[in-house]
C-alpha positions in Angstrom: 0.1 0.0 0.0 1.1 3.6 -0.4 1.4 5.7 2.7 -1.7 7.5 3.5 -2.0 11.5 3.2 -2.9 13.0 6.4 -5.8 15.1 4.9 -7.9 11.6 4.8 -7.9 11.9 8.3 -9.9 15.4 8.2 -12.3 13.7 6.2 -15.6 12.5 8.1 -15.8 8.9 7.1 -19.5 8.6 6.5 -19.9 11.2 3.9 -16.7 9.7 2.2 -18.3 6.2 2.0 -21.4 7.9 0.5 -19.5 9.8 -2.0 -17.5 6.5 -3.0 -20.9 4.7 -3.5 -22.1 7.6 -5.8 -18.8 7.4 -7.8 -19.2 3.5 -8.1 -22.8 4.2 -9.5 -21.4 6.4 -11.9 -18.7 4.0 -13.0 -21.5 1.1 -13.9 -21.6 -0.5 -10.6 -25.1 -1.3 -9.4 -24.0 -1.4 -5.9 -21.1 -0.6 -3.6 -21.0 -1.9 0.0 -18.1 -1.5 2.7 -17.1 -4.0 5.1 -14.4 -4.7 7.8 -11.9 -7.3 7.6 -13.2 -9.8 10.3 -13.6 -13.1 8.6 -13.1 -15.5 11.4 -16.5 -17.5 10.8 -15.7 -17.6 7.0 -12.1 -18.7 7.9 -13.6 -21.7 9.8 -15.9 -22.8 7.2 -13.2 -22.6 4.7 -10.8 -24.9 6.5 -13.7 -27.3 7.1 -14.5 -27.4 3.3 -10.9 -27.8 2.5 -10.8 -30.8 5.1 -13.5 -32.5 3.4 -11.5 -32.5 0.0 -14.3 -30.4 -1.8 -11.7 -28.3 -3.6 -10.7 -31.4 -5.8 -7.7 -30.3 -7.8 -7.7 -26.7 -7.0 -4.8 -26.9 -4.6 -4.2 -23.1 -5.1 -7.2 -22.5 -2.4 -5.0 -24.1 0.0 -2.0 -21.9 -0.6 -0.9 -18.7 1.2 -2.4 -19.9 4.7 -4.5 -17.4 6.7 -4.0 -14.6 4.1 -7.1 -15.8 2.1 -9.1 -15.1 5.4 -7.1 -12.1 6.8 -6.9 -9.3 4.5 -4.4 -7.4 6.4 -1.9 -10.4 6.3 -2.2 -10.1 2.3 -2.2 -6.3 2.1 -0.6 -4.7 5.3 -2.5 -2.0 6.6 -6.0 -3.0 5.4 -8.9 -1.5 7.5 -11.6 -1.7 5.2 -12.7 -3.6 1.9 -14.9 -1.7 -0.6 -17.1 -4.7 -2.3 -18.6 -3.9 -5.7 -21.4 -5.7 -7.8 -21.9 -5.4 -11.5 -24.9 -7.2 -13.2 -24.2 -9.6 -15.9 -27.5 -11.2 -17.1 -28.1 -11.4 -20.8 -31.0 -13.1 -22.4 -34.2 -14.4 -20.8 -34.5 -17.3 -18.4 -37.0 -19.0 -21.2 -34.1 -18.5 -23.7 -31.7 -20.6 -21.2 -34.0 -23.3 -20.5 -34.7 -23.7 -24.2 -30.8 -23.9 -24.8 -30.5 -26.5 -22.1 -33.6 -28.5 -23.5 -32.3 -28.6 -27.0 -29.5 -31.4 -26.6 -27.9 -30.3 -29.9 -27.3 -26.7 -28.4 -24.1 -25.7 -26.7 -24.9 -24.1 -23.3 -22.3 -21.9 -21.9 -22.6 -20.3 -18.4 -24.2 -16.7 -18.9 -21.2 -14.8 -17.2 -18.9 -16.1 -20.1 -20.6 -15.0 -23.2 -19.1 -11.6 -23.4 -16.0 -9.9 -22.3 -13.9 -11.3 -19.7 -15.2 -10.0 -16.6 -12.1 -9.6 -14.6 -10.8 -7.1 -17.0 -14.1 -5.0 -17.1 -14.4 -4.9 -13.3 -10.7 -4.4 -12.5 -10.5 -1.3 -14.7 -13.7 0.1 -13.3 -12.2 -0.3 -9.7 -9.1 1.1 -10.7 -10.9 4.3 -11.8 -13.0 4.2 -8.7 -9.9 4.2 -6.3 -8.2 6.9 -8.8 -11.4 8.9 -8.0 -11.0 8.4 -4.1 -7.5 9.6 -4.5 -8.5 12.7 -6.3 -10.5 13.6 -3.3 -8.5 12.6 -0.5 -4.9 12.6 -1.5 -2.4 9.4 -1.7 -4.0 6.5 0.4 -3.1 2.8 0.6 -5.2 0.4 -1.7 -4.9 -2.6 -3.8 -7.7 -3.8 -6.7 -9.0 -7.3 -6.8 -11.1 -9.3 -9.4 -10.7 -13.0 -8.7 -7.0 -12.4 -8.8 -5.8 -13.1 -5.5 -6.4 -15.3 -2.4 -9.5 -13.3 -1.3 -12.6 -14.3 0.3 -14.8 -12.5 -2.0 -18.5 -13.8 -1.3 -17.9 -13.5 2.6 -16.7 -10.0 2.2 -19.4 -8.9 -0.1 -21.9 -10.6 2.2 -20.4 -8.6 5.3 -20.5 -5.4 3.0 -24.2 -5.9 2.4 -24.2 -7.0 -1.1 -26.5 -9.9 -0.5 -26.4 -13.4 1.5 -24.6 -16.5 0.7 -27.5 -18.9 -0.4 -27.6 -22.7 -0.1 -26.0 -23.1 -3.6 -23.2 -20.8 -2.1 -23.7 -18.2 -4.5 -24.3 -14.8 -3.2 -28.2 -13.5 -3.4 -29.5 -9.9 -3.2 -33.2 -9.7 -2.5 -33.6 -7.0 -5.0 -31.2 -8.3 -7.7 -30.8 -12.2 -7.4 -27.3 -13.7 -8.3 -26.5 -12.9 -11.8 -23.6 -10.5 -10.9 -20.1 -10.3 -10.6 -18.2 -8.8 -7.3 -14.8 -7.2 -7.1 -12.9 -5.5 -4.2 -10.7 -2.6 -3.3 -8.8 -3.5 0.1 -7.9 0.0 1.7 -6.5 1.6 4.8 -9.5 4.4 4.8 -11.4 4.1 8.1 -14.7 4.0 6.1 -17.9 3.5 7.8 -19.3 -0.2 7.3 -22.5 -1.4 5.8 -25.0 -3.9 7.6 -25.1 -7.4 5.8 -28.4 -8.7 4.8 -30.0 -11.7 6.5 -30.4 -14.9 4.9 -33.6 -15.3 3.2 -33.3 -18.6 1.6 -35.9 -20.0 4.4 -37.2 -23.7 3.5 -36.3 -23.3 -0.3 -34.3 -26.2 -1.5 -34.9 -25.6 -5.4 -31.1 -25.3 -6.0 -30.1 -28.6 -4.1 -33.1 -30.4 -6.2 -32.2 -29.1 -9.6 -28.3 -29.7 -9.6 -27.6 -32.0 -12.6 -24.8 -33.9 -10.4 -26.2 -33.4 -6.9 -22.8 -31.1 -6.2 -24.8 -29.2 -3.4 -24.4 -32.0 -1.2 -26.2 -30.1 1.8 -27.6 -26.4 2.3 -24.2 -24.3 1.8 -22.1 -27.0 0.9 -20.7 -27.5 -2.4 -18.5 -30.5 -3.5 -16.6 -28.8 -6.2 -15.6 -32.2 -7.5 -19.0 -33.0 -8.9 -20.1 -29.3 -9.8 -20.2 -28.9 -13.6 -18.5 -25.9 -13.7 -15.6 -27.2 -11.8 -15.5 -30.4 -14.1 -15.6 -28.3 -17.6 -13.6 -25.2 -16.2 -11.2 -25.9 -13.3 -10.6 -29.8 -13.9 -7.7 -30.2 -16.5 -7.7 -34.2 -16.4 -10.4 -36.7 -17.4 -13.9 -36.1 -16.6 -15.2 -39.0 -14.2 -17.2 -41.5 -16.7 -20.1 -41.5 -13.8 -20.6 -37.7 -14.2 -20.4 -37.4 -18.1 -24.0 -38.2 -18.8 -25.2 -35.9 -16.3 -23.3 -32.8 -17.9 -25.6 -32.9 -20.7 -24.8 -30.2 -23.1 -23.1 -27.9 -20.6 -19.8 -27.3 -22.4 -18.6 -24.4 -20.0 -19.9 -24.0 -16.5 -23.6 -24.3 -15.2 -26.3 -22.1 -14.2 -29.1 -24.4 -13.2 -29.0 -23.3 -9.6 -29.2 -19.8 -10.3 -31.8 -20.5 -13.1 -34.2 -21.9 -10.6 -33.6 -19.6 -7.6 -37.0 -17.8 -7.1 -34.9 -14.6 -6.0 -33.6 -14.4 -9.6 -37.2 -13.1 -10.8 -35.8 -9.7 -9.2 -32.7 -10.0 -11.3 -32.1 -7.1 -13.7 -30.6 -7.2 -17.3 -27.2 -5.8 -17.6 -26.6 -2.6 -19.0 -22.8 -3.3 -20.0 -22.2 -3.9 -23.8 -19.1 -5.4 -22.9 -21.2 -8.5 -21.2 -23.3 -9.1 -24.7 -22.8 -12.5 -26.3 -20.0 -12.6 -28.7 -19.9 -14.9 -31.9 -23.2 -16.0 -31.4 -22.1 -18.2 -28.3 -25.7 -18.0 -26.9 -27.1 -19.6 -29.6 -24.3 -21.9 -31.0 -24.7 -25.6 -31.5 -22.3 -28.5 -30.2 -21.3 -29.4 -33.9 -20.6 -25.6 -34.6 -18.3 -25.1 -31.8 -16.6 -28.7 -32.1 -15.7 -27.7 -35.5 -13.5 -25.0 -34.3 -9.7 -25.7 -35.0 -7.3 -24.2 -32.3 -6.6 -20.9 -34.5 -10.4 -20.3 -34.5 -10.9 -21.2 -31.1 -8.0 -18.6 -30.0 -9.5 -15.9 -32.3 -13.1 -16.3 -31.1 -12.2 -16.4 -27.5 -9.9 -13.5 -27.4 -10.7 -11.2 -24.5 -12.8 -14.0 -23.1 -12.9 -15.7 -19.9 -13.3 -19.0 -22.2 -9.9 -18.7 -23.5 -8.3 -19.9 -20.1 -9.3 -23.5 -20.6 -7.5 -23.8 -23.9 -8.5 -25.7 -27.1 -8.0 -29.2 -25.9 -10.1 -28.8 -22.8 -12.7 -26.9 -25.1 -12.9 -30.2 -27.3 -12.7 -32.5 -24.3 -16.2 -30.7 -22.7 -17.9 -30.8 -26.4 -17.1 -34.4 -27.1 -18.7 -35.4 -23.8 -21.7 -33.1 -24.8 -22.0 -34.6 -28.3 -21.9 -38.1 -26.5 -24.8 -36.8 -24.5 -26.6 -35.6 -27.7 -29.2 -37.9 -29.9 -27.2 -40.3 -32.0 -26.8 -39.0 -35.6 -24.6 -39.5 -38.6 -23.6 -35.9 -38.5 -22.5 -36.3 -34.6 -20.7 -39.8 -35.4 -18.6 -38.1 -38.1 -17.9 -34.9 -36.2 -16.3 -37.4 -33.3 -14.8 -39.6 -35.6 -12.8 -36.8 -37.2 -11.4 -36.1 -34.0 -10.6 -39.6 -33.0 -6.9 -39.2 -33.9 -6.3 -36.0 -32.0 -2.8 -35.4 -30.6 -4.2 -34.8 -27.4 -4.7 -38.1 -25.5 -7.3 -36.2 -23.3 -9.4 -35.4 -26.5 -9.1 -39.0 -27.9 -10.3 -40.5 -24.7 -13.6 -38.3 -24.4 -14.1 -38.7 -28.3 -13.8 -42.3 -27.8 -16.4 -42.3 -24.8 -18.7 -40.1 -27.2 -18.4 -42.1 -30.1 -19.5 -45.3 -28.1 -22.4 -43.5 -26.9 -23.5 -42.5 -30.3 -23.1 -45.6 -31.7 -24.8 -47.5 -29.0 
């Protein structure tokens, strides 16, 4: 952090907090909240979750020790966390259900259809920090968007951006859960916001709808069974028992959000950057499976999808094609990839062909 200018101390905390929220809205955020750094309860839950092995191959979640749950250890001097929300919903729930119900369609999580959110939010949060600096002088801060060991959802919940639902996503009572979050760690002694109480009640729709039953109990997600983990985080073979349950989901899964009753209050995004690119919201499995690596790299430029790489992209699509109704087109497409240089692709293509020819 940079040293704090003494003029900051002469600014009353509450008026500055209010101005920060106003500047945040002017920059396109739908909500700004402020939290302290006490994450004792969240730290205990994280340690229990890790001890259960629910993180799968995401070993990075075990690195950094307590710096993930103790902000001042990650960024010395941190007193407050400014948490920001930006809506990303595109399309309608009916259009999403239609895509999921059509086995020939390729379903991608709605957050990944447009420009990479890391870039969009990080740029806006940096501008917000610079606006604060213009007001108070140099101060200590650091911007994060899913880019460091940060317990983003517990911090956002403390800042009043929502409660963590039974599916482990953040839910706001007037905005649902279709939104991104990012943070500014700061040494400014800002007035904190009150959290929102849990409104999930007796609802268990997300537990019931999960295709792989990854939500093993309310507020408990076994990532090893989660389709988002299987299609994005997992770099190895997808367990055969789970492949049929993935259906046509090739990058992430939105089922638990789609069924959540609070999302009837969700707002469509006003950010052009989050609009679908290259027809990814209406693409078919066969269209996307035909992309060679150069096409994949070109059409995922600036997208969160690119991080999985072309091999993993083909792996996911081979599974989805294996779940699609058998046809000569599906069989021919899979056969064309049967000798792919990657053993990972060949394995999943062989599985898909076996299903297609059964």
